C-alpha positions as CSV (number, residue, x, y, z in Angstrom):
1,M,121.1,68.1,153.6
2,E,122.4,71.4,152.1
3,A,120.1,74.5,152.0
4,S,120.3,74.5,148.2
5,D,118.9,71.0,148.1
6,Q,116.1,71.9,150.5
7,I,114.8,74.7,148.3
8,G,115.4,72.9,145.0
9,L,118.2,75.1,143.6
10,P,120.7,73.6,141.2
11,T,123.7,72.0,143.1
12,T,125.9,70.8,140.3
13,P,127.4,72.6,137.3
14,L,125.3,70.4,135.0
15,R,122.1,71.3,136.9
16,R,123.0,75.0,136.9
17,L,123.6,74.8,133.1
18,L,120.3,73.1,132.5
19,S,118.5,75.6,134.7
20,V,120.0,78.4,132.5
21,F,118.9,76.7,129.3
22,A,115.4,76.2,130.7
23,I,115.1,80.0,130.6
24,F,116.2,80.3,127.0
25,G,113.5,81.2,124.5
26,P,112.2,84.7,124.3
27,G,115.6,86.2,123.2
28,I,116.4,83.4,120.7
29,I,113.0,83.5,119.0
30,V,112.8,87.3,118.7
31,M,116.3,87.5,117.3
32,L,115.6,84.7,114.7
33,A,112.5,86.7,113.8
34,N,114.6,89.8,113.4
35,T,116.4,88.1,110.5
36,D,113.1,88.1,108.5
37,A,112.5,87.9,104.8
38,G,113.0,91.7,104.4
39,C,116.3,91.7,106.3
40,I,117.6,88.7,104.3
41,I,116.8,90.5,101.0
42,T,118.5,93.6,102.3
43,A,121.6,91.7,103.3
44,A,121.6,90.0,99.8
45,Q,121.4,93.4,98.1
46,S,124.2,94.7,100.4
47,G,126.5,91.8,99.5
48,A,125.8,92.1,95.8
49,E,126.4,95.8,95.6
50,W,129.1,96.3,98.3
51,G,130.6,92.9,98.8
52,Y,132.3,92.3,102.1
53,A,132.3,96.0,103.0
54,M,128.9,95.4,104.7
55,V,130.3,92.7,107.0
56,L,131.8,95.0,109.6
57,P,128.6,96.9,110.2
58,Q,126.8,93.6,110.8
59,L,129.3,92.8,113.5
60,L,128.9,96.2,115.1
61,L,125.2,95.8,115.2
62,I,125.5,92.9,117.7
63,P,125.9,95.0,120.8
64,I,123.3,97.5,119.6
65,V,120.5,94.9,119.3
66,Y,121.6,93.4,122.6
67,V,121.5,96.5,124.7
68,V,118.1,97.6,123.4
69,Q,116.4,94.2,123.8
70,E,118.1,93.6,127.2
71,I,116.1,96.6,128.6
72,T,112.8,94.8,127.7
73,V,114.0,91.8,129.7
74,R,114.6,93.9,132.8
75,L,111.2,95.7,132.4
76,G,109.3,92.5,131.9
77,I,110.8,90.7,134.9
78,A,110.7,93.6,137.3
79,T,107.2,94.8,136.5
80,G,105.4,91.7,135.2
81,K,103.8,93.9,132.6
82,G,104.1,94.2,128.8
83,H,105.4,97.2,126.9
84,G,101.9,98.5,126.1
85,D,100.8,98.1,129.7
86,L,103.7,100.3,131.0
87,I,103.1,103.0,128.3
88,R,99.5,103.2,129.3
89,D,100.2,103.3,133.0
90,R,103.0,105.8,132.8
91,F,102.1,108.1,129.8
92,G,98.4,107.7,129.5
93,T,95.9,106.0,127.1
94,K,96.4,108.4,124.2
95,W,100.1,107.6,123.8
96,A,99.4,103.9,124.4
97,Y,96.8,103.9,121.6
98,F,99.1,105.7,119.3
99,S,101.9,103.3,119.8
100,V,99.8,100.2,119.5
101,T,98.0,101.4,116.4
102,T,101.2,102.0,114.5
103,L,102.4,98.6,115.9
104,F,99.4,96.9,114.5
105,L,99.7,98.5,111.0
106,S,103.4,97.7,111.1
107,A,102.6,94.1,112.0
108,V,100.2,93.6,109.1
109,G,102.7,95.1,106.7
110,A,105.5,92.9,108.1
111,L,103.3,89.8,107.8
112,V,102.8,90.6,104.1
113,T,106.5,90.6,103.7
114,E,106.9,87.3,105.4
115,F,104.0,85.7,103.4
116,A,105.6,87.1,100.2
117,G,108.8,85.3,101.3
118,I,106.9,82.1,101.9
119,A,105.2,82.5,98.5
120,G,108.6,83.0,96.8
121,V,110.0,79.8,98.4
122,G,107.0,77.9,97.2
123,E,107.6,79.1,93.7
124,L,111.1,77.7,93.9
125,F,109.5,74.3,94.3
126,N,106.7,74.9,91.8
127,I,104.1,75.4,94.5
128,S,101.4,78.1,93.8
129,P,101.3,80.9,96.3
130,R,97.6,80.1,96.7
131,Y,98.6,76.9,98.4
132,S,101.8,77.9,100.1
133,V,100.5,81.0,101.7
134,S,97.1,79.4,102.6
135,L,98.8,76.4,104.3
136,A,101.2,78.7,106.2
137,T,98.3,80.9,107.4
138,V,96.3,77.9,108.6
139,F,99.4,76.4,110.3
140,L,100.3,79.7,112.1
141,I,96.8,80.3,113.3
142,A,96.5,76.7,114.6
143,L,99.9,77.1,116.3
144,G,98.7,80.1,118.3
145,F,95.7,78.2,119.5
146,T,97.8,75.4,121.2
147,G,97.2,77.0,124.6
148,S,100.9,77.0,125.7
149,Y,103.4,79.8,125.2
150,K,106.3,77.4,125.7
151,R,105.0,75.1,123.0
152,V,104.5,78.0,120.6
153,E,108.0,79.2,121.4
154,R,109.7,75.9,120.9
155,I,108.0,75.2,117.6
156,G,108.8,78.8,116.4
157,I,112.5,78.3,117.3
158,A,112.6,74.9,115.6
159,L,111.3,76.6,112.4
160,G,113.6,79.6,112.8
161,L,116.7,77.3,113.1
162,F,116.3,76.6,109.3
163,E,118.0,80.0,108.9
164,L,121.2,78.3,110.0
165,L,121.4,76.6,106.6
166,L,122.5,79.9,105.3
167,I,125.8,79.6,107.2
168,P,127.0,76.5,105.3
169,G,125.8,78.3,102.2
170,A,128.3,81.0,102.9
171,I,131.1,78.5,103.3
172,L,130.1,76.6,100.1
173,A,130.4,79.9,98.2
174,H,134.1,79.8,98.9
175,P,134.8,83.4,100.0
176,K,138.4,84.5,99.7
177,G,139.9,85.3,103.1
178,Q,142.0,88.2,101.7
179,A,138.9,89.8,100.1
180,V,136.9,89.4,103.3
181,W,139.7,91.1,105.3
182,A,139.9,93.9,102.8
183,G,136.2,94.4,103.0
184,L,136.4,94.6,106.8
185,Q,138.7,97.6,106.4
186,T,136.4,99.3,103.9
187,I,133.7,101.7,105.0
188,P,132.9,104.0,102.1
189,L,130.7,106.5,104.1
190,H,131.3,109.1,101.3
191,N,129.1,107.1,99.0
192,A,125.4,107.8,99.2
193,S,124.4,104.4,98.0
194,Y,126.5,102.7,100.7
195,V,125.1,105.0,103.4
196,Y,121.5,104.2,102.3
197,L,122.1,100.4,102.5
198,L,123.9,100.9,105.8
199,A,120.8,102.8,107.1
200,A,118.6,100.1,105.9
201,N,120.6,97.5,107.8
202,V,120.9,99.6,111.0
203,G,117.3,100.8,110.8
204,A,116.1,97.2,110.5
205,V,118.1,95.8,113.4
206,I,115.5,97.0,115.9
207,M,111.9,96.5,114.8
208,P,109.2,98.0,117.0
209,W,107.4,94.7,117.3
210,M,110.6,93.1,118.8
211,I,110.4,95.3,121.8
212,F,106.7,94.6,122.3
213,Y,107.2,90.9,121.8
214,Q,110.2,90.1,124.0
215,Q,108.8,92.0,127.0
216,S,105.4,90.3,126.7
217,A,107.1,86.9,126.2
218,V,109.1,87.4,129.4
219,V,105.8,88.0,131.2
220,D,104.1,85.0,129.5
221,R,107.0,82.8,130.5
222,G,106.6,83.9,134.1
223,L,110.3,84.8,134.4
224,Q,111.3,86.1,137.9
225,R,114.2,88.1,139.2
226,K,116.4,85.0,139.8
227,D,116.1,84.4,136.0
228,L,117.6,87.7,135.0
229,R,121.1,86.5,134.3
230,A,119.9,83.5,132.2
231,A,117.4,85.8,130.3
232,R,120.3,88.2,129.5
233,L,122.4,85.3,128.2
234,D,119.4,84.2,126.1
235,T,119.2,87.7,124.6
236,A,123.0,87.8,124.0
237,V,123.1,84.4,122.2
238,G,120.1,85.5,120.1
239,S,121.9,88.8,119.2
240,V,125.0,86.9,118.0
241,L,122.9,84.4,116.1
242,T,120.8,86.9,114.2
243,Q,123.9,88.8,113.0
244,V,125.8,85.7,112.1
245,V,122.9,84.7,109.8
246,M,123.0,88.2,108.3
247,I,126.8,88.0,107.8
248,A,126.4,84.6,106.1
249,V,123.9,86.1,103.6
250,V,126.2,89.0,102.9
251,V,129.2,86.8,102.4
252,M,127.4,84.2,100.3
253,I,126.1,86.8,97.9
254,A,129.3,88.8,97.9
255,A,131.3,85.7,96.9
256,T,128.9,84.7,94.2
257,V,126.6,87.2,92.6
258,G,128.5,90.2,93.9
259,T,131.7,88.9,92.2
260,V,130.4,88.1,88.7
261,N,127.2,90.2,88.4
262,P,126.8,92.9,91.1
263,S,124.1,94.6,89.0
264,Q,121.8,91.6,89.1
265,A,118.3,92.4,90.5
266,L,117.8,90.7,94.0
267,N,114.4,91.9,95.1
268,N,112.8,88.6,95.8
269,V,113.4,84.9,96.6
270,P,113.5,83.5,93.1
271,Q,115.9,86.2,91.9
272,I,118.4,85.5,94.8
273,A,118.1,81.7,94.4
274,N,118.6,81.9,90.6
275,G,121.7,84.0,91.2
276,L,123.2,81.3,93.4
277,V,122.5,78.4,91.0
278,P,125.8,78.7,89.0
279,F,127.7,78.4,92.3
280,L,125.7,76.1,94.6
281,G,123.8,74.1,91.9
282,R,120.1,74.2,91.4
283,S,119.3,71.8,94.3
284,G,121.8,73.5,96.6
285,A,120.4,77.0,95.9
286,K,116.8,75.8,96.5
287,V,117.6,73.9,99.7
288,I,120.0,76.3,101.3
289,F,118.5,79.6,100.5
290,G,114.9,78.4,100.1
291,L,114.7,76.6,103.4
292,G,116.7,79.4,105.1
293,M,114.2,82.0,103.9
294,L,111.3,79.7,104.8
295,G,112.4,79.4,108.4
296,A,113.0,83.1,108.7
297,S,109.6,84.0,107.2
298,F,107.7,81.5,109.4
299,V,109.3,82.5,112.7
300,A,108.9,86.2,111.9
301,A,105.3,85.8,111.0
302,L,104.6,84.1,114.3
303,V,106.5,86.7,116.4
304,V,105.0,89.7,114.5
305,S,101.4,88.5,114.9
306,L,101.8,87.7,118.6
307,A,103.4,91.1,119.2
308,G,100.5,92.8,117.6
309,A,97.9,90.8,119.5
310,W,99.8,91.3,122.8
311,G,100.2,95.0,122.3
312,I,96.5,95.6,121.6
313,G,95.5,93.4,124.5
314,E,97.8,95.3,126.9
315,V,96.6,98.7,125.9
316,V,92.9,97.9,125.6
317,G,92.9,95.8,128.7
318,F,91.5,92.4,127.7
319,Q,93.1,89.0,128.5
320,H,96.1,88.6,126.3
321,S,98.1,85.4,127.1
322,V,98.9,82.5,124.8
323,N,98.5,80.4,127.9
324,S,94.8,81.4,128.2
325,R,91.9,79.3,126.9
326,V,90.1,80.6,123.8
327,R,86.9,81.4,125.7
328,D,88.9,83.4,128.3
329,A,90.9,85.4,125.7
330,K,88.6,85.4,122.7
331,W,89.6,89.0,121.6
332,F,93.3,88.2,121.8
333,Y,92.8,85.1,119.6
334,L,90.5,86.9,117.2
335,I,93.0,89.6,116.6
336,Y,95.8,87.1,116.2
337,T,93.7,85.3,113.6
338,L,92.6,88.4,111.7
339,V,96.2,89.7,111.4
340,H,97.2,86.5,109.6
341,I,94.1,86.5,107.4
342,G,94.6,90.1,106.6
343,G,98.3,89.6,105.6
344,A,97.4,86.6,103.4
345,A,94.5,88.5,101.8
346,L,96.9,91.4,100.9
347,V,99.2,88.9,99.2
348,F,96.4,87.5,97.2
349,S,94.9,90.9,96.4
350,G,97.3,91.6,93.6
351,M,98.4,94.9,95.1
352,N,102.0,96.2,94.7
353,L,103.8,94.3,97.4
354,V,107.0,96.1,96.8
355,N,105.4,99.4,97.6
356,L,103.7,98.0,100.6
357,S,107.0,96.6,101.9
358,V,108.6,100.1,101.4
359,D,105.7,101.7,103.2
360,T,106.2,99.2,106.1
361,E,109.9,100.0,106.3
362,V,109.1,103.7,106.4
363,M,106.6,103.1,109.2
364,N,109.1,101.0,111.2
365,A,111.7,103.7,110.8
366,L,109.4,106.5,111.8
367,L,108.1,104.5,114.8
368,L,111.6,103.8,116.1
369,P,112.1,107.1,117.9
370,V,108.8,106.7,119.6
371,V,109.3,103.1,120.6
372,L,112.9,103.5,121.7
373,G,112.1,106.8,123.4
374,F,109.4,105.2,125.5
375,L,111.7,102.2,126.2
376,L,114.5,104.4,127.6
377,L,112.1,106.6,129.6
378,L,110.5,103.5,131.1
379,E,113.9,102.1,132.0
380,S,114.9,105.3,133.8
381,R,111.5,105.8,135.6
382,V,109.8,102.5,136.2
383,L,112.5,100.1,137.2
384,P,113.8,99.8,140.7
385,V,116.8,102.0,141.3
386,E,119.2,99.2,141.6
387,W,118.1,97.8,138.2
388,R,118.5,101.1,136.3
389,M,121.4,102.0,134.1
390,R,123.9,104.5,135.4
391,G,127.0,106.4,134.4
392,F,128.9,105.2,131.3
393,N,126.5,102.3,130.7
394,K,123.6,104.7,130.4
395,A,125.4,107.1,128.2
396,L,126.5,104.3,125.9
397,V,123.0,102.8,125.6
398,W,121.4,106.1,125.0
399,S,124.0,107.0,122.3
400,L,123.6,103.7,120.5
401,S,119.8,104.1,120.6
402,F,120.2,107.6,119.1
403,I,122.3,106.2,116.3
404,V,119.6,103.6,115.5
405,M,116.9,106.3,115.5
406,A,119.0,108.6,113.3
407,F,119.6,105.9,110.7
408,G,116.0,104.9,110.8
409,G,114.9,108.5,110.3
410,Y,117.4,108.8,107.4
411,M,116.1,105.7,105.7
412,A,112.5,106.9,106.1
413,F,113.4,110.2,104.6
414,R,115.1,108.6,101.6
415,L,112.3,106.2,101.0
416,V,109.6,108.9,101.1
417,A,111.7,111.2,98.9
418,A,112.1,108.3,96.4
């Protein structure tokens, strides 16, 4: 008998492939959540106003989102600790409490955006937000109480895959290849409106909660050093997937609304779906865009709430695993529940959700330098020497991170000034 058989390692290409797929999950789900309701609306606005000129930036964002999130994989596997844990251990409790407080506020604001997306989809099917948001809240809370991270992850991914309906939507919009090619060669950086939307797309590609979530998910999954290659591939596949969905939205809107009525308002789900009706039909617009948005909102709400509960648990020090029983991690489950209830309550409160969404974007943008700064410092100080970035690779990652932080800061400045 071969040594690989004795220790249970995969011995055939099929078994090796299956062992890789078994690791998949944290990268896929966090990237599906990255394409949330706010990002889809931003992509729609980009396609309407600038057509195919916003396709190339979406392609260039693939390596950026990958290199940042890949660091969380290495940190989680090498240390067995979440992002909040490492900040507290390395930089002290004050910085840890600062980062997790802003994370929590950002999570609540993001949840409002996702619930607003769910409410908008419900309205497409003549369902009152009172029922759609309430049912979504109950479902998401119950999902978190299943007692198994893998189960939560699989259900979250299954819901998030509804986003893929947006890809055939782009094809059915019949974009003209020549126009797409011309758009790929157009980057009007001299135009302030284009730069602002570009900043919104770049600043939204890395959300603070993504970093907290994926590192904690790697820990909850119990991934080990032997799983690093598969975990990196998981993150790479997710990075491509999230940007393909964003490109599909840009192309779909550019080929339809952006061609005949680029000035049409596209600030919410009904407005975007109604703009697609003349091209996809009423049923097509509802099913393709509505279900795509629903999947994006559900998976993002799940990831955001878990990231917030994990982050607080890591910093404060109480039990914070989805695999734990309720009585052993009551504070974790209480926070997870209250975040959902708070987000739903804000939707029902009648407050200006547009302003709240803008405030959330500003907070995310302002938090990016802090979160990415901590991430890069932890990578260079906490990881074993052989796992740290060096030379050109380090310079490239730091440069790309600086670009993201700069665009995030620019977007925050513009939003505050407005």
